[in-house]
LUMTIKOL-637445 format. One record per residue (C-alpha): residue in one letter; residue number from 1; x, y, z. Coordinates in steps of 0.05 Angstrom, whole numbers, plus 5000, padded with zeros to 4 digits. Layout:
BEGIN
[node A, NUM, [X, Y, Z]]
...
//
This chain:
BEGIN
[node M, 1, [5001, 5002, 4998]]
[node H, 2, [5024, 5069, 4982]]
[node T, 3, [4978, 5123, 4985]]
[node A, 4, [4984, 5201, 4971]]
[node E, 5, [4926, 5218, 5018]]
[node L, 6, [4945, 5238, 5088]]
[node I, 7, [4923, 5200, 5148]]
[node E, 8, [4914, 5238, 5215]]
[node L, 9, [4943, 5195, 5270]]
[node S, 10, [4887, 5170, 5321]]
[node R, 11, [4934, 5166, 5376]]
[node S, 12, [5008, 5181, 5397]]
[node V, 13, [5048, 5119, 5373]]
[node N, 14, [5123, 5094, 5384]]
[node A, 15, [5161, 5093, 5320]]
[node S, 16, [5231, 5092, 5291]]
[node I, 17, [5266, 5147, 5252]]
[node V, 18, [5291, 5122, 5182]]
[node P, 19, [5348, 5109, 5173]]
[node S, 20, [5379, 5124, 5246]]
[node G, 21, [5330, 5078, 5282]]
[node D, 22, [5321, 5128, 5338]]
[node K, 23, [5257, 5116, 5377]]
[node V, 24, [5208, 5171, 5380]]
[node I, 25, [5136, 5183, 5396]]
[node L, 26, [5096, 5207, 5341]]
[node Q, 27, [5037, 5254, 5367]]
[node K, 28, [4965, 5243, 5359]]
[node G, 29, [4934, 5288, 5306]]
[node E, 30, [4997, 5290, 5262]]
[node N, 31, [4985, 5280, 5190]]
[node A, 32, [5019, 5213, 5161]]
[node Q, 33, [5030, 5192, 5088]]
[node I, 34, [5042, 5116, 5084]]
[node T, 35, [5100, 5096, 5030]]
[node Q, 36, [5110, 5023, 5048]]
[node T, 37, [5065, 4971, 5083]]
[node L, 38, [5108, 4909, 5080]]
[node G, 39, [5115, 4855, 5128]]
[node G, 40, [5066, 4882, 5177]]
[node T, 41, [5099, 4945, 5187]]
[node Y, 42, [5086, 5016, 5160]]
[node T, 43, [5135, 5062, 5129]]
[node V, 44, [5103, 5134, 5135]]
[node I, 45, [5127, 5208, 5120]]
[node I, 46, [5106, 5264, 5173]]
[node N, 47, [5131, 5336, 5156]]
[node G, 48, [5183, 5310, 5107]]
[node N, 49, [5215, 5254, 5155]]
[node M, 50, [5211, 5181, 5147]]
[node F, 51, [5185, 5136, 5207]]
[node R, 52, [5175, 5064, 5214]]
[node I, 53, [5113, 5039, 5258]]
[node D, 54, [5105, 4970, 5281]]
[node G, 55, [5043, 4931, 5258]]
[node C, 56, [5015, 4922, 5325]]
[node D, 57, [5003, 4997, 5325]]
[node A, 58, [4967, 4997, 5258]]
[node D, 59, [4904, 5022, 5295]]
[node S, 60, [4938, 5089, 5298]]
[node L, 61, [4935, 5095, 5225]]
[node G, 62, [4866, 5073, 5224]]
[node L, 63, [4883, 5004, 5198]]
[node E, 64, [4880, 4933, 5217]]
[node P, 65, [4944, 4893, 5239]]
[node I, 66, [4970, 4845, 5191]]
[node K, 67, [4980, 4775, 5219]]
[node T, 68, [5047, 4742, 5204]]
[node P, 69, [5050, 4672, 5173]]
[node A, 70, [5065, 4641, 5242]]
[node E, 71, [4997, 4666, 5274]]
[node G, 72, [4959, 4620, 5228]]
[node S, 73, [5006, 4558, 5231]]
[node K, 74, [5007, 4500, 5275]]
[node R, 75, [5064, 4477, 5321]]
[node P, 76, [5121, 4448, 5275]]
[node K, 77, [5125, 4372, 5283]]
[node N, 78, [5199, 4365, 5264]]
[node T, 79, [5259, 4410, 5241]]
[node E, 80, [5243, 4409, 5170]]
[node E, 81, [5171, 4443, 5186]]
[node L, 82, [5206, 4489, 5232]]
[node N, 83, [5259, 4512, 5181]]
[node E, 84, [5200, 4525, 5135]]
[node Q, 85, [5166, 4571, 5183]]
[node I, 86, [5234, 4602, 5202]]
[node Q, 87, [5238, 4621, 5127]]
[node E, 88, [5168, 4643, 5120]]
[node Q, 89, [5174, 4688, 5185]]
[node L, 90, [5238, 4720, 5163]]
[node K, 91, [5211, 4735, 5097]]
[node T, 92, [5160, 4783, 5132]]
[node V, 93, [5221, 4826, 5158]]
[node Y, 94, [5231, 4885, 5110]]
[node D, 95, [5281, 4944, 5114]]
[node P, 96, [5237, 5006, 5116]]
[node E, 97, [5274, 5032, 5053]]
[node I, 98, [5278, 4973, 5009]]
[node P, 99, [5215, 4935, 4987]]
[node V, 100, [5246, 4870, 4990]]
[node N, 101, [5250, 4825, 5049]]
[node I, 102, [5314, 4805, 5089]]
[node V, 103, [5316, 4731, 5059]]
[node D, 104, [5311, 4751, 4988]]
[node L, 105, [5361, 4813, 4998]]
[node G, 106, [5412, 4759, 5021]]
[node L, 107, [5417, 4784, 5092]]
[node V, 108, [5405, 4721, 5130]]
[node Y, 109, [5466, 4679, 5128]]
[node S, 110, [5443, 4624, 5171]]
[node S, 111, [5383, 4602, 5217]]
[node E, 112, [5399, 4541, 5260]]
[node P, 113, [5345, 4512, 5303]]
[node T, 114, [5361, 4471, 5363]]
[node E, 115, [5313, 4427, 5405]]
[node I, 116, [5316, 4442, 5479]]
[node N, 117, [5266, 4401, 5523]]
[node G, 118, [5212, 4393, 5470]]
[node N, 119, [5217, 4468, 5449]]
[node W, 120, [5262, 4508, 5402]]
[node K, 121, [5322, 4557, 5407]]
[node V, 122, [5337, 4587, 5341]]
[node D, 123, [5400, 4622, 5324]]
[node V, 124, [5407, 4671, 5266]]
[node K, 125, [5466, 4702, 5238]]
[node M, 126, [5448, 4764, 5191]]
[node T, 127, [5480, 4822, 5162]]
[node L, 128, [5460, 4890, 5135]]
[node T, 129, [5470, 4922, 5068]]
[node A, 130, [5517, 4973, 5103]]
[node P, 131, [5557, 4975, 5168]]
[node G, 132, [5532, 5045, 5183]]
[node C, 133, [5459, 5022, 5177]]
[node G, 134, [5421, 5050, 5235]]
[node M, 135, [5360, 5008, 5226]]
[node G, 136, [5401, 4946, 5240]]
[node P, 137, [5379, 4939, 5313]]
[node V, 138, [5306, 4952, 5293]]
[node L, 139, [5312, 4894, 5234]]
[node Q, 140, [5350, 4853, 5289]]
[node Q, 141, [5292, 4856, 5337]]
[node D, 142, [5240, 4848, 5285]]
[node A, 143, [5270, 4784, 5261]]
[node Q, 144, [5274, 4756, 5331]]
[node N, 145, [5200, 4779, 5349]]
[node R, 146, [5174, 4742, 5285]]
[node L, 147, [5212, 4674, 5300]]
[node L, 148, [5185, 4683, 5374]]
[node C, 149, [5115, 4679, 5342]]
[node I, 150, [5127, 4608, 5318]]
[node D, 151, [5094, 4560, 5364]]
[node G, 152, [5150, 4521, 5404]]
[node V, 153, [5204, 4573, 5393]]
[node E, 154, [5220, 4594, 5462]]
[node E, 155, [5289, 4629, 5453]]
[node V, 156, [5317, 4667, 5389]]
[node D, 157, [5388, 4697, 5384]]
[node V, 158, [5397, 4742, 5324]]
[node E, 159, [5468, 4759, 5310]]
[node I, 160, [5492, 4812, 5261]]
[node V, 161, [5558, 4792, 5232]]
[node W, 162, [5598, 4829, 5180]]
[node D, 163, [5632, 4766, 5145]]
[node P, 164, [5627, 4756, 5090]]
[node P, 165, [5608, 4828, 5072]]
[node W, 166, [5543, 4836, 5038]]
[node N, 167, [5541, 4848, 4961]]
[node Q, 168, [5490, 4850, 4911]]
[node D, 169, [5504, 4784, 4883]]
[node M, 170, [5476, 4755, 4948]]
[node M, 171, [5403, 4780, 4929]]
[node T, 172, [5359, 4727, 4896]]
[node E, 173, [5341, 4740, 4822]]
[node A, 174, [5266, 4759, 4848]]
[node A, 175, [5301, 4816, 4890]]
[node K, 176, [5340, 4840, 4834]]
[node L, 177, [5281, 4842, 4785]]
[node Q, 178, [5236, 4876, 4840]]
[node L, 179, [5289, 4929, 4847]]
[node G, 180, [5297, 4937, 4770]]
[node M, 181, [5367, 4908, 4771]]
[node M, 182, [5353, 4856, 4718]]
//
């Protein structure tokens, strides 16, 4: 969804400044223009500045929250099913400035589930498109939160790594096509 119309915030809401990632509170009554609604989060422009609003706060924009794939899924029975749900969930995490998910961007290097007492711990290694990306902690937390939505996942560790350095060759063909690189 991208809309030219301005939407008045119905309540004050927590947001992150894009691209720094700094936390702010947007005030009730401010007018927002939605520029991106991918992965259940909202990128908006208010007074010429870009902000990211979490999906759980969609009501502040007069919208219904978008459910993630895990919210409609059953508890995975085995590692194969869990790995499928992990990938589905990570594909709902988007950089607020790039309309491609972190998996297709090639930012996720590994995701390793470990069974612990009938539940799961998931260790993820991911990178960012640039070391100075202020949204890194936001994307890291978003990935962790999405994986904790999977039934049976009790613990998630998302580590930002820099080796190997990310480059555009790590993107899927679909991502390159979506970004006009093919």
